[in-house]
DSSP file (Angstrom, degrees, kcal/mol; ACC not computed):
  #  RESIDUE AA STRUCTURE BP1 BP2  ACC     N-H-->O    O-->H-N    N-H-->O    O-->H-N    TCO  KAPPA ALPHA  PHI   PSI    X-CA   Y-CA   Z-CA
    1    1 A A              0   0    0      0, 0.0     2,-0.3     0, 0.0     0, 0.0   0.000 360.0 360.0 360.0 136.4    0.0  -24.5   12.7
    2    2 A T        -     0   0    0      1,-0.1     2,-0.0     2,-0.0     0, 0.0  -0.762 360.0-112.0-101.4 151.9    0.1  -22.2    9.7
    3    3 A S     >  -     0   0    0     -2,-0.3     4,-1.9     1,-0.1     5,-0.1  -0.337  26.5-112.0 -75.6 162.8   -1.4  -23.1    6.3
    4    4 A Q  H  > S+     0   0    0      1,-0.2     4,-2.5     2,-0.2     5,-0.2   0.897 118.7  55.8 -60.8 -40.9    0.8  -23.7    3.3
    5    5 A A  H  > S+     0   0    0      1,-0.2     4,-2.3     2,-0.2    -1,-0.2   0.890 106.9  48.8 -58.9 -41.0   -0.7  -20.5    1.7
    6    6 A E  H  > S+     0   0    0      2,-0.2     4,-2.1     1,-0.2    -1,-0.2   0.883 111.1  50.6 -67.3 -37.8    0.3  -18.4    4.8
    7    7 A Q  H  X S+     0   0    0     -4,-1.9     4,-1.1     2,-0.2    -2,-0.2   0.909 111.3  47.9 -66.0 -41.3    3.9  -19.9    4.6
    8    8 A I  H >X S+     0   0    0     -4,-2.5     4,-0.7     1,-0.2     3,-0.5   0.923 113.0  47.7 -64.1 -45.0    4.2  -19.1    0.9
    9    9 A A  H >< S+     0   0    0     -4,-2.3     3,-0.8     1,-0.2    -1,-0.2   0.868 107.8  56.3 -63.1 -37.0    2.9  -15.5    1.4
   10   10 A A  H 3< S+     0   0    0     -4,-2.1    -1,-0.2     1,-0.2    -2,-0.2   0.803 102.2  56.5 -68.3 -25.9    5.2  -15.0    4.3
   11   11 A S  H << S+     0   0    0     -4,-1.1    28,-1.1    -3,-0.5     2,-0.7   0.690  97.6  69.7 -80.5 -15.8    8.3  -15.9    2.1
   12   12 A E    <<  +     0   0    0     -3,-0.8     2,-0.4    -4,-0.7    -1,-0.1  -0.891  57.7 161.2-105.2 111.2    7.4  -13.1   -0.4
   13   13 A K        +     0   0    0     -2,-0.7    23,-3.5    26,-0.3    24,-0.9  -0.872   9.0 170.3-133.5  99.5    8.0   -9.6    1.1
   14   14 A L  E     -A   35   0A   0     -2,-0.4     2,-0.4    21,-0.2    21,-0.2  -0.814  16.2-159.9-109.5 149.5    8.2   -6.9   -1.5
   15   15 A K  E     -A   34   0A   0     19,-2.6    19,-3.0    -2,-0.3     2,-0.9  -0.993  14.1-143.1-128.8 125.6    8.3   -3.2   -0.9
   16   16 A I  E     +A   33   0A   0     -2,-0.4    17,-0.2    17,-0.2     3,-0.1  -0.789  23.7 178.4 -85.8 107.9    7.5   -0.6   -3.6
   17   17 A E  E     +     0   0A   0     15,-2.7     2,-0.3    -2,-0.9    -1,-0.2   0.761  63.7  10.4 -87.8 -27.0   10.0    2.1   -2.7
   18   18 A A  E     -A   32   0A   0     14,-1.1    14,-2.3    -3,-0.1     2,-0.4  -0.991  64.3-174.3-152.8 145.8    9.2    4.5   -5.5
   19   19 A A  E     -A   31   0A   0     -2,-0.3     2,-0.4    12,-0.2    12,-0.2  -1.000   7.3-175.6-145.7 141.2    6.4    4.8   -8.1
   20   20 A K  E     -A   30   0A   0     10,-2.3    10,-2.7    -2,-0.4     2,-0.5  -0.994   6.3-168.1-135.8 130.7    5.7    7.0  -11.1
   21   21 A L  E     -A   29   0A   0     91,-0.5    93,-2.6    -2,-0.4     2,-0.4  -0.979  11.0-150.7-120.4 121.9    2.5    6.8  -13.2
   22   22 A T  E     -A   28   0A   0      6,-2.9     6,-0.9    -2,-0.5    67,-0.1  -0.777  21.9-121.8 -95.9 134.3    2.3    8.6  -16.4
   23   23 A A        -     0   0    0     -2,-0.4     3,-0.4     4,-0.2    67,-0.2  -0.094  45.0 -47.8 -69.5 169.0   -1.1    9.8  -17.6
   24   24 A S  S    S+     0   0    0     65,-3.3    67,-0.2     1,-0.3    -1,-0.1  -0.350 106.7  40.1 -65.0 152.7   -2.9    8.9  -20.8
   25   25 A P  S    S+     0   0    0      0, 0.0     2,-0.8     0, 0.0    -1,-0.3  -0.982 132.0  26.9 -90.7 -15.6   -2.6    8.8  -23.8
   26   26 A S  S    S-     0   0    0     -3,-0.4    -2,-0.1    54,-0.1    -4,-0.1  -0.472  88.4-178.9-102.5  63.1    1.0    7.3  -23.4
   27   27 A S        +     0   0    0     -2,-0.8    52,-2.8    52,-0.4     2,-0.3  -0.293   8.4 157.6 -66.6 141.6    0.4    5.7  -20.0
   28   28 A S  E     -AB  22  78A   0     -6,-0.9    -6,-2.9    50,-0.3     2,-0.4  -0.975  29.3-140.2-155.7 164.0    3.2    3.8  -18.2
   29   29 A V  E     -AB  21  77A   0     48,-2.5    48,-2.7    -2,-0.3     2,-0.5  -0.991  10.2-168.7-129.7 137.5    4.2    2.8  -14.8
   30   30 A N  E     +AB  20  76A   0    -10,-2.7   -10,-2.3    -2,-0.4     2,-0.4  -0.986  14.6 177.5-129.3 120.3    7.7    2.9  -13.3
   31   31 A L  E     -AB  19  75A   0     44,-3.0    44,-3.1    -2,-0.5     2,-0.6  -0.948  25.7-152.4-127.8 145.1    8.3    1.1  -10.0
   32   32 A H  E     -AB  18  74A   0    -14,-2.3   -15,-2.7    -2,-0.4   -14,-1.1  -0.970  27.0-173.1-111.3 113.4   11.4    0.5   -7.8
   33   33 A V  E     -AB  16  73A   0     40,-3.0    40,-2.9    -2,-0.6     2,-0.4  -0.928  10.7-160.4-120.1 128.0   10.7   -2.7   -5.9
   34   34 A R  E     -AB  15  72A   0    -19,-3.0   -19,-2.6    -2,-0.5     2,-0.8  -0.856  14.7-137.6-104.2 138.0   12.8   -4.2   -3.1
   35   35 A N  E     +A   14   0A   0     36,-2.0    35,-2.8    33,-0.4   -21,-0.2  -0.858  25.3 171.7 -94.4 110.9   12.6   -7.8   -2.0
   36   36 A L        +     0   0    0    -23,-3.5   -22,-0.2    -2,-0.8    -1,-0.1   0.416  52.4  90.3 -94.9  -2.5   12.7   -8.0    1.8
   37   37 A G  S    S-     0   0    0    -24,-0.9    33,-0.2     2,-0.2   -25,-0.1  -0.158  84.6-114.0 -88.1-176.5   12.0  -11.7    1.9
   38   38 A G  S    S+     0   0    0    -27,-0.4     2,-0.3    31,-0.1   -26,-0.1   0.510  92.5  60.4 -96.4  -8.8   14.2  -14.7    1.9
   39   39 A D  S    S-     0   0    0    -28,-1.1   -26,-0.3    29,-0.1    -2,-0.2  -0.861  90.1 -99.7-120.8 154.9   13.1  -16.1   -1.5
   40   40 A A        -     0   0    0     -2,-0.3     2,-0.4    28,-0.1    28,-0.2  -0.447  38.7-150.2 -65.1 143.5   13.2  -14.7   -5.0
   41   41 A A  E     -C   67   0B   0     26,-2.4    26,-3.3    -2,-0.1     2,-0.5  -0.919   3.9-148.4-118.9 146.5    9.8  -13.3   -6.1
   42   42 A R  E     -C   66   0B   0     -2,-0.4    60,-2.2    24,-0.2     2,-0.4  -0.946   8.3-153.5-118.0 108.5    8.5  -13.2   -9.7
   43   43 A V  E     +CD  65 101B   0     22,-2.4    22,-2.0    -2,-0.5    58,-0.3  -0.686  26.4 160.0 -82.1 128.6    6.2  -10.3  -10.5
   44   44 A V  E     +     0   0B   0     56,-2.8    18,-2.3    -2,-0.4     2,-0.4   0.526  53.6  41.2-127.1 -11.1    3.9  -11.3  -13.4
   45   45 A H  E     -CD  61 100B   0     55,-1.5    55,-2.3    16,-0.2     2,-0.4  -1.000  52.8-166.4-147.4 139.8    0.9   -8.9  -13.3
   46   46 A I  E     -CD  60  99B   0     14,-2.6    14,-2.8    -2,-0.4     2,-0.3  -0.994   9.9-173.3-127.7 131.5    0.4   -5.1  -12.8
   47   47 A Y  E     -CD  59  98B   0     51,-3.0    51,-2.4    -2,-0.4     2,-0.4  -0.913  12.4-157.0-120.2 149.7   -3.0   -3.5  -12.2
   48   48 A V  E     +CD  58  97B   0     10,-2.2     9,-3.3    -2,-0.3    10,-1.6  -0.998  25.4 168.8-123.6 126.8   -3.9    0.2  -12.0
   49   49 A L  E     -CD  56  96B   0     47,-2.7    47,-2.9    -2,-0.4     5,-0.1  -0.885  38.9-107.6-131.5 160.6   -7.1    1.0  -10.0
   50   50 A K    >   -     0   0    0      5,-0.5     3,-2.2    -2,-0.3    45,-0.2  -0.700  57.3 -88.4 -80.0 144.8   -9.0    4.0   -8.7
   51   51 A P  T 3  S+     0   0    0      0, 0.0    -1,-0.1     0, 0.0     3,-0.1  -0.284 115.0  15.6 -53.2 133.0   -8.7    4.1   -4.8
   52   52 A G  T 3  S+     0   0    0      1,-0.3     2,-0.3    -3,-0.0    -2,-0.0   0.395 103.1 115.0  84.5  -3.6  -11.5    2.1   -3.3
   53   53 A S    <   -     0   0    0     -3,-2.2    -1,-0.3     1,-0.1    -4,-0.0  -0.731  50.5-163.4-103.6 149.3  -12.4    0.3   -6.5
   54   54 A L  S    S+     0   0    0     -2,-0.3    -1,-0.1    -3,-0.1    -2,-0.0   0.513  71.9  86.7-101.1 -12.2  -12.1   -3.4   -7.2
   55   55 A T  S    S-     0   0    0     -5,-0.1    -5,-0.5    31,-0.0     2,-0.1  -0.815  79.2-130.1 -95.7 118.0  -12.4   -3.0  -11.0
   56   56 A P  E     -C   49   0B   0      0, 0.0    -7,-0.3     0, 0.0     3,-0.1  -0.389  11.7-157.9 -70.8 143.4   -9.0   -2.3  -12.7
   57   57 A I  E    S+     0   0B   0     -9,-3.3    29,-2.2     1,-0.3    30,-0.4   0.888  87.8  16.1 -76.5 -46.7   -8.5    0.6  -15.1
   58   58 A C  E     -C   48   0B   0    -10,-1.6   -10,-2.2    26,-0.2     2,-0.3  -0.955  64.8-174.9-128.7 146.4   -5.5   -1.2  -16.6
   59   59 A S  E     +C   47   0B   0     24,-2.1     2,-0.4    -2,-0.3   -12,-0.2  -0.938   8.3 178.0-144.9 118.1   -4.4   -4.8  -16.3
   60   60 A V  E     -C   46   0B   0    -14,-2.8   -14,-2.6    -2,-0.3     2,-0.5  -0.980  18.8-153.2-129.3 122.9   -1.1   -6.0  -17.9
   61   61 A I  E     -C   45   0B   0     -2,-0.4     2,-0.3   -16,-0.2   -16,-0.2  -0.827  26.5-168.7 -87.9 129.3    0.4   -9.5  -17.7
   62   62 A I  E     -     0   0B   0    -18,-2.3     3,-0.1    -2,-0.5    15,-0.0  -0.780  32.4 -90.6-117.5 161.5    4.2   -9.1  -18.0
   63   63 A S  E     -     0   0B   0     -2,-0.3   -20,-0.1     1,-0.1    -1,-0.0  -0.500  69.7 -83.0 -62.4 138.5    7.1  -11.5  -18.6
   64   64 A P  E     -     0   0B   0      0, 0.0     2,-0.6     0, 0.0   -20,-0.2  -0.200  41.5-154.3 -55.5 130.0    8.1  -12.6  -15.1
   65   65 A V  E     -C   43   0B   0    -22,-2.0   -22,-2.4    -3,-0.1     2,-0.5  -0.934  13.0-146.0-104.3 113.5   10.5  -10.1  -13.4
   66   66 A V  E     -C   42   0B   0     -2,-0.6     2,-0.6   -24,-0.2   -24,-0.2  -0.689  13.0-168.9 -85.9 126.9   12.6  -12.0  -10.9
   67   67 A I  E     -C   41   0B   0    -26,-3.3   -26,-2.4    -2,-0.5     3,-0.1  -0.958  12.4-150.7-118.0 113.1   13.5  -10.0   -7.8
   68   68 A N    >   -     0   0    0     -2,-0.6     3,-2.1   -28,-0.2   -33,-0.4  -0.398  36.9 -75.6 -80.7 157.1   16.1  -11.7   -5.7
   69   69 A P  T 3  S+     0   0    0      0, 0.0   -33,-0.2     0, 0.0    -1,-0.2  -0.247 117.4   9.3 -55.1 133.4   16.3  -11.2   -1.9
   70   70 A G  T 3  S+     0   0    0    -35,-2.8     2,-0.3     1,-0.2   -34,-0.1   0.448 103.7 118.6  76.5   3.2   17.8   -7.9   -0.9
   71   71 A V    <   -     0   0    0     -3,-2.1   -36,-2.0   -36,-0.2     2,-0.5  -0.755  55.6-143.8-104.2 147.9   17.8   -6.5   -4.4
   72   72 A V  E     -B   34   0A   0     -2,-0.3     2,-0.4   -38,-0.2   -38,-0.2  -0.944  20.9-170.4-105.7 124.5   15.9   -3.5   -5.8
   73   73 A E  E     -B   33   0A   0    -40,-2.9   -40,-3.0    -2,-0.5     2,-0.6  -0.888  16.8-135.8-112.9 146.4   14.6   -4.0   -9.4
   74   74 A T  E     -B   32   0A   0     -2,-0.4     2,-0.6   -42,-0.2   -42,-0.2  -0.901  16.1-164.0-101.3 125.3   13.1   -1.3  -11.6
   75   75 A L  E     -B   31   0A   0    -44,-3.1   -44,-3.0    -2,-0.6     2,-0.5  -0.948   8.3-179.8-110.0 119.9    9.9   -2.3  -13.5
   76   76 A T  E     +B   30   0A   0     -2,-0.6     2,-0.4   -46,-0.2   -46,-0.2  -0.968   9.9 173.7-119.1 114.1    9.0    0.0  -16.3
   77   77 A V  E     -B   29   0A   0    -48,-2.7   -48,-2.5    -2,-0.5     2,-0.2  -0.980  25.6-137.4-129.6 126.9    5.8   -1.1  -18.1
   78   78 A G  E     -B   28   0A   0     -2,-0.4   -50,-0.3   -50,-0.2   -51,-0.1  -0.541  13.2-144.9 -72.8 145.3    3.8    0.6  -20.8
   79   79 A L        -     0   0    0    -52,-2.8   -52,-0.4    -2,-0.2     5,-0.1  -0.746  19.2-158.7-112.4  81.9    0.1    0.6  -20.4
   80   80 A P    >>  -     0   0    0      0, 0.0     3,-2.1     0, 0.0     4,-0.6  -0.194  29.4-110.6 -61.5 152.2   -1.3    0.3  -23.9
   81   81 A A  G >4 S+     0   0    0      1,-0.3     3,-1.6     2,-0.2   -55,-0.0   0.863 117.2  62.4 -49.8 -41.9   -4.9    1.4  -24.6
   82   82 A A  G 34 S+     0   0    0      1,-0.3    -1,-0.3     2,-0.1     3,-0.3   0.753 104.4  47.1 -60.0 -24.5   -5.9   -2.3  -25.1
   83   83 A S  G <4 S+     0   0    0     -3,-2.1   -24,-2.1     1,-0.2     2,-0.4   0.530 103.6  66.5 -92.9  -6.0   -4.9   -3.1  -21.5
   84   84 A C    X<  +     0   0    0     -3,-1.6     3,-0.9    -4,-0.6   -26,-0.2  -0.494  52.4 140.0-114.0  61.9   -6.8    0.0  -20.2
   85   85 A T  T 3   +     0   0    0     -2,-0.4    -1,-0.2    -3,-0.3   -27,-0.2   0.575  62.4  70.1 -81.5  -9.3  -10.4   -0.9  -20.9
   86   86 A G  T 3  S-     0   0    0    -29,-2.2     2,-0.3     1,-0.2    -1,-0.2   0.416 114.8 -76.5 -89.6   2.3  -11.6    0.6  -17.6
   87   87 A G    <   -     0   0    0     -3,-0.9     2,-0.3   -30,-0.4    -1,-0.2  -0.909  59.7 -54.0 138.8-165.4  -11.0    4.2  -18.4
   88   88 A T        -     0   0    0     -2,-0.3     2,-0.6    -3,-0.1   -65,-0.1  -0.750  38.3-120.7-112.2 160.9   -8.1    6.6  -18.7
   89   89 A I        -     0   0    0     -2,-0.3   -65,-3.3   -67,-0.1     2,-0.4  -0.909  34.3-158.4 -99.5 116.2   -5.4    7.7  -16.3
   90   90 A D    >   -     0   0    0     -2,-0.6     3,-1.6   -67,-0.2    23,-0.4  -0.816  19.9-109.2-104.4 134.4   -5.7   11.4  -15.7
   91   91 A S  T 3  S+     0   0    0     -2,-0.4    23,-0.2     1,-0.2     3,-0.1  -0.268 100.7  25.2 -54.8 136.3   -2.9   13.7  -14.5
   92   92 A G  T 3  S+     0   0    0     21,-3.1     2,-0.3     1,-0.3    -1,-0.2   0.350  97.3 110.2  91.5  -7.4   -3.3   15.0  -11.0
   93   93 A F    <   -     0   0    0     -3,-1.6    20,-2.7    20,-0.1    -1,-0.3  -0.748  68.3-116.2-103.8 151.6   -5.4   12.1   -9.8
   94   94 A D  E     + E   0 112B   0     -2,-0.3     2,-0.3    18,-0.2    18,-0.2  -0.589  34.4 176.8 -84.5 145.4   -4.5    9.4   -7.3
   95   95 A Y  E     - E   0 111B   0     16,-2.5    16,-3.0    -2,-0.2     2,-0.6  -0.975  29.1-122.9-142.3 155.4   -4.4    5.7   -8.4
   96   96 A V  E     -DE  49 110B   0    -47,-2.9   -47,-2.7    -2,-0.3     2,-0.6  -0.900  20.5-160.4-100.2 124.3   -3.5    2.4   -6.8
   97   97 A V  E     -DE  48 109B   0     12,-3.1    12,-2.0    -2,-0.6     2,-0.4  -0.935  13.8-170.9-103.2 122.9   -0.7    0.5   -8.6
   98   98 A K  E     -DE  47 108B   0    -51,-2.4   -51,-3.0    -2,-0.6     2,-0.4  -0.947   9.0-163.5-118.2 132.1   -0.8   -3.2   -7.6
   99   99 A I  E     -DE  46 107B   0      8,-3.1     8,-2.3    -2,-0.4     2,-0.4  -0.906   6.1-159.7-112.1 148.1    1.7   -5.9   -8.5
  100  100 A V  E     -DE  45 106B   0    -55,-2.3   -56,-2.8    -2,-0.4   -55,-1.5  -0.984   8.7-140.6-128.9 135.9    1.1   -9.5   -8.2
  101  101 A T  E >   -D   43   0B   0      4,-2.4     3,-1.7    -2,-0.4   -58,-0.2  -0.389  32.7-102.0 -89.3 171.0    3.7  -12.3   -8.0
  102  102 A Q  T 3  S+     0   0    0    -60,-2.2   -59,-0.1     1,-0.3    -1,-0.1   0.802 125.0  55.2 -61.7 -29.4    3.6  -15.7   -9.6
  103  103 A K  T 3  S-     0   0    0    -61,-0.2    -1,-0.3     2,-0.1   -94,-0.1   0.528 122.5-107.6 -82.0  -5.8    2.5  -17.2   -6.2
  104  104 A G    <   +     0   0    0     -3,-1.7     2,-0.2     1,-0.3    -2,-0.1   0.493  68.2 147.2  95.7   3.0   -0.4  -14.7   -6.1
  105  105 A T        -     0   0    0    -97,-0.1    -4,-2.4     1,-0.0     2,-0.4  -0.556  35.4-147.1 -74.8 137.4    0.9  -12.4   -3.4
  106  106 A E  E     +E  100   0B   0     -2,-0.2     2,-0.3    -6,-0.2    -6,-0.2  -0.856  19.1 179.7-111.7 142.4   -0.2   -8.8   -3.9
  107  107 A F  E     -E   99   0B   0     -8,-2.3    -8,-3.1    -2,-0.4     2,-0.3  -0.996  11.8-175.5-137.3 138.0    1.6   -5.5   -3.1
  108  108 A A  E     -E   98   0B   0     -2,-0.3     2,-0.3   -10,-0.2   -10,-0.2  -0.935  13.5-173.7-139.3 158.4    0.2   -2.1   -3.8
  109  109 A V  E     -E   97   0B   0    -12,-2.0   -12,-3.1    -2,-0.3     2,-0.5  -0.984  23.9-127.7-145.1 147.8    1.1    1.6   -3.6
  110  110 A T  E     +E   96   0B   0     -2,-0.3     2,-0.3   -14,-0.2   -14,-0.2  -0.869  34.5 173.1 -98.6 131.8   -0.9    4.8   -4.2
  111  111 A V  E     -E   95   0B   0    -16,-3.0   -16,-2.5    -2,-0.5     2,-0.5  -0.982  32.0-123.7-139.8 147.5    0.5    7.3   -6.6
  112  112 A T  E     -E   94   0B   0     -2,-0.3   -91,-0.5   -18,-0.2   -18,-0.2  -0.814  34.1-124.0 -90.6 126.6   -0.6   10.6   -8.3
  113  113 A A              0   0    0    -20,-2.7   -21,-3.1    -2,-0.5   -91,-0.2  -0.397 360.0 360.0 -70.1 145.2   -0.4   10.4  -12.0
  114  114 A S              0   0    0    -93,-2.6   -92,-0.2   -23,-0.2    -1,-0.1   0.341 360.0 360.0-128.9 360.0    1.7   13.0  -13.8
C-alpha cells in the first residue's frame, strides 16, 4: 500500500527541458517545463540555490502557473533584489533552480548563469 503523499507526488511529473538564469543585478529565470504526468500541476514557488546548499539565494512566490498534462509552459520570473537576500547570482557560476508545486512536489535543474 502506498501512502496518500506518495500517490500525490506520483501524479505530478514535471520535466525542466530548458533553463536560463540571468546574473545580477537584473536577475531572472526562464524555464521551459513539460508536464509528463496525468494531472495538471500548479507551480507556485521558485528557488535559486548554490549546488550543495540548502539555503536559497533567491526565493520567489509566484501566482500559480498551471501546466496541463502533455503541455510545455514557459515560466519567466524576475528575481528582484528583495527576493535574493542570500547573495548575488554571478555570471559563469552554476546554480540550482528549483520549482515547487502547490502540492509541494519539487523539481530542480542545474544551470550556469549568464
